[in-house]
Each structure stands twice: as structure tokens, then as C-alpha cells.
N, C-alpha and C positions, 0 to 999 in steps of 0.2 A: 504494500500502499503504500503509494508517493502523497505525498500530500493528502492525511488523513481521505484521503477522496468513496473511497475501497473498490471492488472494484466497477466494471465501466460496465453499464445493462446497456441493450436494444432494444430502443423502446420505438414508439409511432412516434415526427414532427407535429406540440400541443396546438403550433399555428396551421396544419394542416389536417389536423382534425378537427379539430376550432371552422374551419373553411367549407369541407361535409357537411358539418353541421346546419351555417348557418347557409347552404344548399340544400340540403333539405326542407328547410324553413321553408326558401326562397323557390321548389316546388309546389310546395304544397298552396301558395301560396296563387301560383302558377296555374298553379291549377281547380285552383278554388275561380280564375276569373275569369279564363280560357273557357271551363264551363259552363258556368253561372252566367254570361254574357253574349256567349256563343258565339254566333259569326257579328257580335258588335265589341265585340274584345278588343279588336289594333291594333293597334301598336303598345300599347302599353301593359299585356299582356303577350304578347311577344318578347315585348325588354326585361322583362322579373323570366323566365322560358332562358333567355340565352343567357342573361348577368346568373343566373342559375346552376348554368351551365358549367361555364366559362369558369366559374368558381368550383363548383366539381370535380372538375381538370384538374388546379392547378392543386386543390386542394388535394386528389391522390397522387398527382406528383412532388407535391413536398412531402408525404411520405413514404413515395414507394422507394425514394431519395434513401429517406436517411434507414429502410428500413434496408434496403440493399447494402450500404453503405456503414447502417452497423451506429449510426449516430451515438453516441449519448449525451444529452444536451439534459441529465439531472443530472 
């Protein structure tokens, strides 16, 4: 043990997991907008859907990178 930190632990990137949680909430909101409003949802529903998918992708990249690299962020 150097510096009293203990053994390195592998774990997922907390920021990536937080992005995934926000993406799930955004996808739920997009689903409500697109289903409730139907044909009149327009740009707002598609913006929620696109932004949520991008956030999920970014979170997935961060989590995968930290798990593959074994980045101990604790």
C-alpha cells in the first residue's frame, strides 16, 4: 500500500452513470411528449429524444472507457 490508499478498485465512471440516469429521465420525457401530443409534438419531442440519446451515448462511452482501462476513480 502506497500512501495508504489501499488496492486499486475497478469501477464505472460516476459521471457516465449520472449521464445514463439523466438520459433515462430524458427518454421518459421524450416518450411522454411524442406519445401524448402525437402528430403535434414537433421539434420539442424530437429534441428531447435526440438529446437523451446523445447523453446516453456519451455516458456509455465514459463507462466503457473506465471499465476497459480499469480507471480507479475512488
